[in-house]
Residue frames as qw, qx, qy, qz and C-alpha x, y, z in Angstrom:
[[0.837, -0.538, -0.043, 0.089, 83.40, -89.07, 82.05],
 [0.002, -0.887, 0.461, -0.022, 86.83, -87.87, 83.15],
 [0.643, 0.383, -0.654, 0.112, 89.91, -90.07, 82.84],
 [0.068, -0.334, 0.736, -0.585, 90.29, -90.13, 86.63],
 [0.702, -0.025, 0.343, -0.624, 86.73, -91.34, 87.10],
 [0.849, 0.308, -0.352, -0.245, 87.19, -94.02, 84.44],
 [0.405, 0.388, -0.761, 0.327, 90.30, -95.29, 86.22],
 [0.331, -0.220, 0.623, -0.674, 88.49, -95.24, 89.57],
 [0.827, 0.104, 0.093, -0.544, 85.53, -97.17, 88.16],
 [0.760, 0.367, -0.534, -0.053, 87.83, -99.70, 86.55],
 [0.149, 0.359, -0.785, 0.483, 89.67, -100.27, 89.84],
 [0.566, -0.090, 0.474, -0.668, 86.37, -100.77, 91.67],
 [0.873, 0.239, -0.162, -0.392, 85.18, -103.19, 89.02],
 [0.566, 0.409, -0.698, 0.157, 88.46, -105.12, 89.20],
 [0.139, -0.285, 0.739, -0.594, 88.18, -105.33, 92.99],
 [0.741, 0.051, 0.284, -0.606, 84.59, -106.60, 92.78],
 [0.821, 0.355, -0.392, -0.213, 85.57, -109.12, 90.09],
 [0.316, 0.408, -0.788, 0.337, 88.40, -110.36, 92.29],
 [0.390, -0.148, 0.645, -0.640, 86.09, -110.79, 95.27],
 [0.828, 0.192, -0.042, -0.525, 83.56, -112.55, 93.07],
 [0.707, 0.352, -0.613, -0.001, 86.14, -115.15, 92.06],
 [0.095, 0.328, -0.781, 0.523, 87.40, -115.53, 95.62],
 [0.562, -0.071, 0.451, -0.690, 83.94, -115.95, 97.17],
 [0.876, 0.230, -0.140, -0.401, 83.08, -118.58, 94.57],
 [0.559, 0.389, -0.712, 0.169, 86.26, -120.54, 95.29],
 [0.069, -0.270, 0.734, -0.620, 85.70, -120.61, 99.05],
 [0.195, -0.391, -0.897, 0.060, 83.20, -122.78, 100.95],
 [0.182, -0.737, -0.425, -0.493, 79.97, -120.91, 101.71],
 [0.569, -0.770, -0.253, 0.140, 80.54, -120.40, 105.43],
 [0.608, -0.270, 0.086, 0.741, 84.14, -119.27, 104.93],
 [0.213, 0.422, 0.374, 0.798, 83.05, -116.84, 102.21],
 [0.327, -0.804, -0.404, -0.289, 80.37, -115.47, 104.50],
 [0.633, -0.644, -0.130, 0.409, 82.81, -114.93, 107.36],
 [0.500, -0.025, 0.224, 0.837, 85.26, -113.22, 105.04],
 [0.021, 0.617, 0.430, 0.659, 82.52, -110.97, 103.67],
 [0.477, -0.818, -0.319, -0.027, 81.46, -110.06, 107.22],
 [0.649, -0.446, 0.005, 0.616, 85.05, -109.29, 108.16],
 [0.357, 0.223, 0.320, 0.849, 85.56, -107.08, 105.13],
 [0.177, -0.758, -0.432, -0.455, 82.33, -105.25, 105.88],
 [0.579, -0.759, -0.202, 0.220, 83.39, -104.60, 109.46],
 [0.596, -0.189, 0.153, 0.765, 86.84, -103.45, 108.27],
 [0.169, 0.526, 0.399, 0.732, 85.17, -101.01, 105.86],
 [0.373, -0.844, -0.361, -0.139, 83.17, -99.57, 108.76],
 [0.611, -0.659, -0.024, 0.438, 86.31, -98.81, 110.77],
 [0.544, -0.067, 0.319, 0.773, 88.38, -97.54, 107.84],
 [0.102, 0.474, 0.451, 0.750, 85.85, -95.29, 106.05],
 [0.094, -0.226, -0.504, 0.828, 85.05, -92.44, 108.44],
 [0.335, 0.016, -0.202, -0.920, 82.36, -90.85, 106.28],
 [0.607, -0.188, -0.669, -0.385, 80.28, -94.01, 106.13],
 [0.434, -0.218, -0.749, 0.451, 80.85, -94.74, 109.82],
 [0.021, 0.158, 0.321, -0.934, 79.73, -91.26, 110.92],
 [0.458, -0.050, -0.365, -0.809, 76.67, -91.32, 108.62],
 [0.589, -0.212, -0.769, -0.132, 75.56, -94.70, 109.93],
 [0.318, -0.250, -0.649, 0.644, 75.98, -93.61, 113.56],
 [0.177, 0.081, 0.061, -0.979, 73.99, -90.45, 112.78],
 [0.551, -0.138, -0.551, -0.611, 71.13, -92.44, 111.23],
 [0.543, -0.267, -0.774, 0.188, 71.04, -94.73, 114.24],
 [0.139, -0.160, -0.438, 0.873, 70.95, -91.66, 116.47],
 [0.392, -0.004, -0.170, -0.904, 67.85, -90.43, 114.61],
 [0.663, -0.115, -0.601, -0.432, 66.06, -93.76, 114.38],
 [0.770, -0.374, -0.500, 0.132, 67.01, -95.26, 117.75],
 [0.057, 0.759, -0.247, 0.600, 67.83, -92.23, 119.95],
 [0.712, -0.611, 0.184, -0.294, 67.46, -94.13, 123.23],
 [0.952, 0.099, -0.174, 0.233, 70.27, -96.52, 122.30],
 [0.526, -0.758, 0.199, 0.332, 73.42, -95.98, 124.42],
 [0.282, 0.829, -0.405, -0.261, 76.42, -94.75, 122.44],
 [0.244, -0.427, 0.865, 0.103, 78.45, -97.93, 122.93],
 [0.582, 0.281, 0.755, -0.112, 75.54, -100.08, 121.78],
 [0.510, 0.797, 0.079, -0.314, 74.94, -97.79, 118.82],
 [0.121, 0.723, -0.633, -0.247, 78.55, -98.21, 117.73],
 [0.396, -0.143, 0.907, 0.006, 78.38, -101.99, 118.15],
 [0.600, 0.526, 0.557, -0.230, 75.17, -102.08, 116.12],
 [0.386, 0.831, -0.197, -0.347, 76.64, -99.88, 113.37],
 [0.059, -0.528, 0.822, 0.204, 79.63, -102.19, 112.98],
 [0.487, 0.131, 0.855, -0.122, 77.21, -105.12, 112.87],
 [0.571, 0.694, 0.194, -0.394, 75.30, -103.46, 110.03],
 [0.326, 0.736, -0.522, -0.282, 78.43, -103.44, 107.86],
 [0.246, -0.273, 0.930, 0.002, 79.32, -107.00, 108.83],
 [0.587, 0.378, 0.661, -0.276, 75.83, -108.10, 107.82],
 [0.529, 0.767, -0.061, -0.358, 76.01, -106.23, 104.49],
 [0.089, 0.629, -0.746, -0.200, 79.43, -107.76, 103.78],
 [0.403, -0.034, 0.910, -0.095, 78.17, -111.26, 104.52],
 [0.602, 0.569, 0.454, -0.328, 75.10, -110.71, 102.34],
 [0.374, 0.781, -0.344, -0.363, 77.25, -109.39, 99.51],
 [0.101, -0.418, 0.894, 0.126, 79.45, -112.48, 99.63],
 [0.488, 0.225, 0.821, -0.192, 76.40, -114.73, 99.57],
 [0.545, 0.716, 0.157, -0.407, 74.91, -112.82, 96.64],
 [0.227, 0.698, -0.598, -0.323, 78.12, -113.19, 94.64],
 [0.212, -0.199, 0.957, 0.023, 77.89, -116.95, 95.16],
 [0.683, 0.327, 0.253, -0.603, 74.47, -117.12, 93.45],
 [0.598, 0.461, -0.548, -0.360, 75.91, -118.92, 90.36],
 [0.187, 0.241, -0.937, 0.170, 76.88, -121.83, 92.63],
 [0.365, 0.104, 0.684, -0.623, 73.42, -122.07, 94.18],
 [0.214, -0.188, -0.816, -0.503, 70.97, -124.38, 92.46],
 [0.539, -0.461, -0.263, -0.655, 67.28, -124.52, 93.45],
 [0.789, -0.342, -0.499, 0.110, 67.96, -127.13, 96.13],
 [0.496, -0.066, -0.365, 0.785, 70.53, -124.91, 97.88],
 [0.171, -0.358, -0.059, -0.916, 68.25, -121.87, 97.65],
 [0.710, -0.456, -0.376, -0.383, 65.55, -123.92, 99.38],
 [0.764, -0.210, -0.472, 0.386, 68.08, -125.19, 101.94],
 [0.293, 0.170, -0.256, 0.905, 69.08, -121.64, 102.89],
 [0.424, -0.427, -0.112, -0.791, 65.51, -120.87, 103.96],
 [0.047, 0.063, -0.875, 0.478, 64.93, -121.97, 107.54],
 [0.169, 0.508, 0.760, -0.368, 61.25, -121.01, 107.62],
 [0.045, -0.230, -0.449, -0.862, 58.62, -119.49, 105.32],
 [0.096, 0.459, 0.688, -0.554, 55.59, -117.74, 106.77],
 [0.321, 0.626, 0.255, -0.663, 52.53, -116.57, 104.86],
 [0.029, -0.236, 0.694, 0.679, 53.34, -117.74, 101.33],
 [0.163, 0.415, 0.892, 0.067, 49.90, -119.36, 101.11],
 [0.164, 0.759, 0.310, -0.548, 48.39, -115.85, 101.06],
 [0.083, 0.574, -0.474, -0.663, 50.38, -115.09, 97.93],
 [0.122, 0.029, 0.941, 0.315, 49.47, -118.38, 96.28],
 [0.228, 0.607, 0.713, -0.268, 45.80, -117.58, 96.77],
 [0.186, 0.769, -0.024, -0.612, 46.20, -114.22, 95.01],
 [0.017, 0.441, -0.712, -0.546, 48.20, -115.69, 92.13],
 [0.217, 0.216, 0.946, 0.106, 45.73, -118.54, 91.59],
 [0.279, 0.725, 0.490, -0.396, 43.01, -115.91, 91.10],
 [0.584, 0.570, 0.342, 0.465, 45.02, -114.49, 88.18],
 [0.075, -0.995, -0.004, -0.070, 45.99, -111.25, 89.89],
 [0.600, 0.447, -0.371, 0.550, 49.53, -109.96, 90.06],
 [0.619, -0.701, -0.243, 0.257, 51.30, -108.96, 93.27],
 [0.273, 0.763, -0.269, 0.520, 53.38, -105.88, 94.04],
 [0.771, -0.426, -0.335, 0.335, 55.66, -106.76, 96.94],
 [0.003, -0.892, 0.257, -0.372, 57.22, -104.04, 99.06],
 [0.872, -0.270, -0.232, 0.337, 60.36, -105.12, 100.88],
 [0.194, -0.960, 0.201, 0.010, 63.43, -103.44, 102.36],
 [0.502, 0.577, -0.585, 0.268, 67.23, -103.58, 102.35],
 [0.594, -0.474, 0.465, -0.455, 66.81, -106.00, 105.22],
 [0.861, -0.100, 0.496, -0.052, 68.07, -109.52, 105.82],
 [0.319, -0.193, 0.720, 0.585, 68.86, -110.93, 102.36],
 [0.518, 0.544, 0.194, -0.631, 66.45, -109.27, 99.94],
 [0.386, 0.476, -0.648, -0.452, 68.13, -110.88, 96.92],
 [0.031, 0.041, -0.997, 0.066, 67.63, -114.36, 98.38],
 [0.401, 0.391, 0.561, -0.610, 64.00, -113.43, 99.10],
 [0.541, 0.551, -0.219, -0.596, 63.55, -112.73, 95.38],
 [0.255, 0.365, -0.870, -0.214, 65.41, -115.91, 94.41],
 [0.174, 0.117, 0.936, -0.284, 63.24, -118.14, 96.61],
 [0.484, 0.497, 0.343, -0.633, 60.04, -116.46, 95.42],
 [0.431, 0.539, -0.486, -0.536, 61.16, -117.02, 91.82],
 [0.007, 0.127, -0.991, -0.047, 61.14, -120.77, 92.48],
 [0.162, 0.405, 0.850, -0.295, 57.40, -120.53, 93.10],
 [0.315, 0.828, 0.382, -0.264, 56.16, -117.70, 90.85],
 [0.555, 0.551, 0.184, 0.594, 57.12, -115.46, 87.92],
 [0.424, -0.769, -0.172, 0.446, 59.19, -112.75, 89.60],
 [0.457, 0.615, 0.044, 0.641, 60.55, -109.41, 88.44],
 [0.444, -0.628, -0.281, 0.574, 62.17, -106.64, 90.44],
 [0.243, 0.935, 0.054, 0.251, 62.62, -102.92, 89.95],
 [0.761, -0.342, -0.019, 0.551, 66.31, -102.09, 90.39],
 [0.001, 0.941, -0.132, -0.312, 68.32, -98.90, 90.33],
 [0.798, 0.534, -0.098, 0.262, 70.83, -98.75, 87.50],
 [0.695, -0.527, 0.068, 0.486, 74.40, -98.80, 88.83],
 [0.064, 0.895, -0.191, -0.398, 76.74, -95.98, 87.73],
 [0.075, -0.488, 0.787, 0.371, 79.09, -98.45, 85.99],
 [0.776, 0.236, -0.236, -0.535, 77.44, -100.40, 83.17],
 [0.503, 0.280, -0.816, 0.059, 79.75, -103.37, 83.78],
 [0.070, -0.043, 0.799, -0.596, 78.70, -103.64, 87.42],
 [0.599, 0.163, 0.164, -0.767, 75.07, -103.10, 86.49],
 [0.735, 0.255, -0.517, -0.357, 75.20, -106.00, 84.03],
 [0.325, 0.209, -0.876, 0.289, 77.01, -108.23, 86.53],
 [0.297, 0.016, 0.625, -0.722, 74.37, -107.59, 89.21],
 [0.706, 0.241, 0.015, -0.666, 71.49, -108.21, 86.83],
 [0.601, 0.296, -0.724, -0.165, 73.15, -111.38, 85.49],
 [0.057, 0.109, -0.880, 0.460, 73.27, -112.73, 89.06],
 [0.507, 0.179, 0.419, -0.731, 69.54, -112.01, 89.44],
 [0.694, 0.345, -0.340, -0.532, 68.71, -113.48, 86.05],
 [0.334, 0.277, -0.899, 0.053, 70.58, -116.67, 86.98],
 [0.110, 0.139, 0.849, -0.498, 67.94, -117.18, 89.68],
 [0.060, 0.508, 0.810, 0.286, 65.03, -116.58, 87.31],
 [0.073, -0.744, -0.375, 0.548, 64.44, -112.97, 88.33],
 [0.398, 0.649, 0.358, 0.541, 63.56, -110.47, 85.59],
 [0.345, -0.441, -0.198, 0.805, 64.88, -106.94, 86.10],
 [0.208, 0.848, 0.367, 0.319, 63.11, -103.70, 85.22],
 [0.435, 0.109, -0.183, 0.875, 65.35, -100.64, 85.44],
 [0.120, -0.709, -0.490, 0.493, 64.07, -97.87, 87.68],
 [0.074, 0.707, -0.026, -0.703, 62.97, -94.58, 86.09],
 [0.014, -0.102, 0.750, 0.654, 62.25, -96.17, 82.70],
 [0.498, -0.135, -0.428, -0.742, 58.97, -96.92, 80.93],
 [0.459, -0.121, 0.673, -0.567, 56.29, -98.27, 83.24],
 [0.754, 0.222, -0.227, -0.575, 54.43, -100.08, 80.44],
 [0.583, 0.214, -0.784, -0.001, 56.41, -103.37, 80.61],
 [0.015, -0.091, 0.786, -0.612, 55.88, -103.43, 84.39],
 [0.585, 0.128, 0.251, -0.761, 52.13, -102.94, 84.03],
 [0.743, 0.245, -0.495, -0.378, 52.00, -105.74, 81.41],
 [0.340, 0.215, -0.869, 0.288, 53.92, -108.00, 83.79],
 [0.237, 0.031, 0.667, -0.706, 51.45, -107.38, 86.60],
 [0.672, 0.214, -0.048, -0.707, 48.42, -107.65, 84.31],
 [0.690, 0.249, -0.650, -0.197, 49.71, -111.08, 83.29],
 [0.867, -0.453, -0.134, -0.158, 49.67, -112.24, 86.91],
 [0.680, 0.313, -0.426, 0.507, 53.34, -111.75, 87.63],
 [0.596, -0.704, -0.231, 0.309, 55.05, -110.83, 90.92],
 [0.369, 0.736, -0.120, 0.555, 56.95, -107.55, 91.19],
 [0.664, -0.480, -0.315, 0.480, 59.44, -106.89, 93.99],
 [0.172, 0.818, -0.003, 0.549, 60.13, -103.30, 95.01],
 [0.538, -0.221, -0.439, 0.685, 62.31, -101.66, 97.64],
 [0.095, -0.794, -0.283, -0.530, 60.64, -98.71, 99.34],
 [0.657, -0.657, -0.242, 0.278, 62.80, -97.99, 102.37],
 [0.543, -0.179, 0.087, 0.816, 65.13, -95.30, 100.98],
 [0.138, 0.837, 0.128, -0.513, 65.04, -91.59, 100.10],
 [0.493, 0.006, 0.614, 0.617, 65.47, -91.63, 96.32],
 [0.169, 0.332, -0.213, -0.904, 64.56, -89.59, 93.23],
 [0.114, -0.288, -0.875, -0.372, 61.27, -91.34, 92.51],
 [0.424, -0.526, -0.270, -0.686, 57.62, -90.39, 93.11],
 [0.400, -0.101, -0.749, 0.518, 57.29, -90.18, 96.87],
 [0.395, -0.762, -0.215, -0.465, 55.21, -88.94, 99.77],
 [0.073, 0.443, -0.639, 0.625, 56.19, -88.10, 103.32],
 [0.788, -0.421, -0.363, -0.265, 55.13, -90.58, 106.00],
 [0.492, -0.729, 0.404, -0.251, 56.20, -91.39, 109.54],
 [0.877, 0.204, -0.399, 0.171, 59.24, -93.66, 109.88],
 [0.639, -0.151, -0.463, 0.595, 60.89, -94.17, 113.27],
 [0.253, -0.732, -0.412, 0.479, 59.08, -91.09, 114.58],
 [0.096, -0.543, 0.201, 0.810, 60.14, -88.72, 111.80],
 [0.648, 0.667, 0.122, -0.346, 58.74, -87.61, 108.47],
 [0.442, -0.340, 0.696, 0.453, 60.58, -89.53, 105.75],
 [0.512, 0.501, -0.327, -0.616, 60.34, -89.22, 101.97],
 [0.531, -0.074, 0.842, -0.059, 59.08, -92.65, 100.89],
 [0.107, 0.095, -0.735, -0.663, 58.45, -94.12, 97.42],
 [0.582, 0.244, 0.414, -0.655, 54.75, -94.27, 96.52],
 [0.399, 0.368, -0.645, -0.538, 55.25, -96.11, 93.23],
 [0.062, -0.019, -0.997, 0.034, 54.45, -99.61, 94.59],
 [0.272, 0.443, 0.656, -0.548, 51.02, -98.45, 95.80],
 [0.403, 0.552, -0.152, -0.714, 50.34, -96.64, 92.52],
 [0.248, 0.274, -0.847, -0.381, 51.29, -99.65, 90.40],
 [0.045, 0.200, 0.959, -0.197, 49.04, -101.96, 92.40],
 [0.300, 0.511, 0.452, -0.667, 46.12, -99.52, 92.27],
 [0.395, 0.519, -0.291, -0.700, 46.15, -98.85, 88.53],
 [0.393, 0.244, -0.823, -0.329, 46.43, -102.50, 87.49],
 [0.818, -0.291, -0.077, -0.490, 44.34, -104.10, 90.25],
 [0.651, 0.204, -0.680, 0.268, 47.23, -106.09, 91.71],
 [0.702, -0.652, -0.275, 0.079, 47.55, -107.01, 95.35],
 [0.155, 0.764, -0.402, 0.481, 49.88, -104.78, 97.39],
 [0.895, -0.405, -0.185, 0.041, 51.74, -106.90, 99.93],
 [0.094, -0.836, 0.519, -0.153, 54.86, -106.80, 102.09],
 [0.980, -0.019, -0.153, 0.124, 57.55, -109.44, 102.38],
 [0.104, -0.864, 0.465, -0.164, 60.78, -109.47, 104.36],
 [0.872, 0.102, -0.437, 0.195, 63.72, -111.71, 105.17],
 [0.401, -0.809, 0.347, -0.254, 65.72, -112.10, 108.37],
 [0.516, 0.402, -0.731, 0.195, 68.95, -113.95, 109.02],
 [0.836, -0.495, -0.108, -0.209, 68.64, -116.57, 111.77],
 [0.498, -0.727, 0.472, 0.004, 71.23, -117.73, 114.30],
 [0.819, -0.054, 0.529, 0.216, 72.18, -120.73, 112.13],
 [0.190, -0.375, 0.499, 0.758, 72.97, -118.49, 109.15],
 [0.114, 0.382, 0.806, 0.438, 69.85, -119.41, 107.22],
 [0.118, -0.065, -0.032, -0.990, 66.87, -117.13, 106.66],
 [0.228, 0.517, 0.737, -0.370, 63.28, -116.59, 107.67],
 [0.028, -0.186, -0.470, -0.862, 60.99, -115.33, 104.89],
 [0.121, 0.471, 0.690, -0.536, 57.79, -113.61, 105.97],
 [0.037, -0.307, -0.562, -0.768, 54.99, -112.78, 103.51],
 [0.073, 0.276, 0.572, -0.769, 52.40, -110.50, 105.07],
 [0.320, 0.633, 0.680, -0.185, 48.76, -109.60, 104.46],
 [0.306, 0.525, 0.418, 0.676, 47.62, -107.46, 101.53],
 [0.112, -0.337, -0.261, 0.897, 47.31, -103.71, 102.13],
 [0.301, 0.747, 0.584, -0.103, 44.06, -101.96, 101.26],
 [0.214, -0.172, 0.283, 0.919, 44.36, -99.45, 98.42],
 [0.436, 0.533, 0.276, -0.670, 41.66, -97.21, 96.90],
 [0.628, 0.357, 0.644, 0.252, 40.19, -98.44, 93.63],
 [0.337, 0.825, 0.236, 0.388, 40.02, -94.86, 92.37],
 [0.514, -0.613, -0.072, 0.596, 42.75, -92.32, 93.08],
 [0.328, 0.941, 0.079, 0.022, 43.82, -88.97, 91.74],
 [0.376, 0.751, -0.438, 0.320, 47.49, -89.10, 92.66],
 [0.482, 0.224, -0.721, 0.445, 50.13, -90.02, 95.19],
 [0.199, -0.259, 0.494, -0.806, 48.39, -88.42, 98.15],
 [0.804, -0.119, -0.099, -0.573, 45.33, -90.66, 97.75],
 [0.882, 0.072, -0.460, 0.080, 47.67, -93.60, 98.32],
 [0.035, 0.650, -0.527, 0.547, 49.40, -92.10, 101.35],
 [0.755, -0.386, 0.329, -0.416, 47.62, -94.40, 103.82],
 [0.986, 0.150, -0.052, 0.043, 48.94, -97.44, 101.94],
 [0.513, 0.596, -0.403, 0.468, 52.48, -95.99, 101.87],
 [0.331, -0.609, 0.461, -0.554, 52.25, -95.34, 105.61],
 [0.931, -0.193, 0.166, -0.263, 51.09, -98.92, 106.17],
 [0.926, 0.242, -0.165, 0.239, 53.98, -100.56, 104.33],
 [0.241, 0.658, -0.425, 0.573, 56.40, -98.16, 105.98],
 [0.590, -0.527, 0.371, -0.486, 55.08, -99.09, 109.43],
 [0.997, -0.021, 0.050, -0.051, 55.44, -102.76, 108.59],
 [0.673, 0.527, -0.316, 0.413, 59.00, -102.12, 107.43],
 [0.107, -0.667, 0.452, -0.582, 59.86, -100.33, 110.67],
 [0.821, -0.365, 0.253, -0.357, 58.33, -103.11, 112.76],
 [0.974, 0.163, -0.081, 0.138, 60.39, -105.73, 110.96],
 [0.427, 0.637, -0.381, 0.516, 63.59, -103.70, 111.26],
 [0.406, -0.641, 0.387, -0.524, 63.08, -103.37, 115.01],
 [0.973, -0.179, 0.072, -0.127, 63.13, -107.16, 115.28],
 [0.841, -0.099, 0.186, 0.498, 66.74, -107.28, 113.99],
 [0.122, 0.966, 0.006, -0.228, 68.05, -103.71, 113.54],
 [0.360, -0.586, 0.577, 0.441, 71.59, -104.80, 112.64],
 [0.513, 0.191, 0.763, 0.344, 70.17, -106.39, 109.47],
 [0.342, 0.867, 0.361, -0.001, 68.89, -103.15, 107.93],
 [0.594, 0.340, 0.090, 0.723, 71.00, -100.74, 105.83],
 [0.282, -0.872, -0.252, 0.312, 71.36, -97.87, 108.31],
 [0.479, -0.276, 0.282, 0.784, 74.24, -96.57, 106.16],
 [0.178, 0.551, 0.534, 0.616, 71.69, -94.91, 103.85],
 [0.025, -0.057, -0.241, 0.969, 70.89, -91.25, 104.59],
 [0.004, -0.482, -0.871, -0.096, 67.21, -91.99, 105.16],
 [0.062, -0.841, -0.463, 0.271, 66.04, -88.59, 106.39],
 [0.433, -0.130, 0.208, 0.868, 68.07, -86.37, 104.08],
 [0.007, 0.451, 0.476, 0.755, 65.16, -84.71, 102.21],
 [0.054, 0.253, 0.500, -0.827, 63.18, -81.99, 103.95],
 [0.284, 0.587, 0.756, -0.056, 59.47, -81.73, 103.35],
 [0.153, 0.872, 0.151, -0.439, 59.64, -78.06, 102.42],
 [0.109, -0.568, 0.581, 0.572, 62.32, -78.69, 99.76],
 [0.808, 0.462, -0.073, -0.359, 61.48, -79.64, 96.19],
 [0.368, -0.433, 0.794, 0.218, 63.23, -82.75, 94.90],
 [0.377, 0.233, -0.709, -0.549, 63.18, -84.85, 91.76],
 [0.358, -0.172, -0.911, -0.111, 60.20, -87.21, 91.77],
 [0.232, -0.566, -0.701, 0.366, 58.20, -85.27, 94.32],
 [0.012, 0.595, 0.253, 0.763, 56.01, -82.19, 94.07],
 [0.161, -0.078, -0.622, 0.762, 55.92, -80.28, 97.40],
 [0.409, -0.090, -0.057, -0.906, 52.50, -78.87, 96.49],
 [0.722, -0.159, -0.576, -0.348, 51.08, -82.38, 96.95],
 [0.293, 0.109, -0.782, 0.540, 52.28, -82.66, 100.56]]
């Protein structure tokens, strides 16, 4: 790593550490408002991120008028900033406060039924609402692990995982050995996965907002090989600042499969559910990710174009 990059990473880490201390000193609502304000400021100051987000909204919601698209894009960053502030305050949140932040829970009884049978659950969720709080609440009621991307800076990576661990969430690093994950599921554990981004993992192309989008197939594969239930779960911020958690029905997966393409119907199903939930509150999804960047005819890490 170059000296310039080391300095840059250290400055970013210092800034995050400063915000962490500030958000934990402030009352929850004040911290949330400050986080939202900083997110909105970032949107207006960082042209690259602003243009990318507006472009993604143009692809996903092309009928949206330009003024509304810009308002929505700014709202996306305000929501992400608020969520980031709330996540940094996890050390201050005991179980009672986690429960208090959940305005309504729908469908958890479906999950309880699966877990009582001894089967594990692979949950597919999205960068929607407050996905970290979704994991934290679930961890109050089951053994929960998540698959998380390793952050470029080891200090930030540890800080993020420490926040998750403080809420009883085990973390499996993405693109590492799958054996511990399979053992976790075989033991009746819950695994949370995010499958709404174009990343360098095993993927297939399915329809998402009317366009072919490279979508992780790993959750379906994990559930199929270990006999776990494949389910979807999402969170949505409500008008009072608390959250709705929605646990949805299990998705059918083939008991025998030869590869990713045999699971494509399941991937399409959880992608359709993700899109439907996003449409209910589009400003709460991370439109700042370049979701349609990979082209089907191009080879990419984690995906073999011959399997398309």
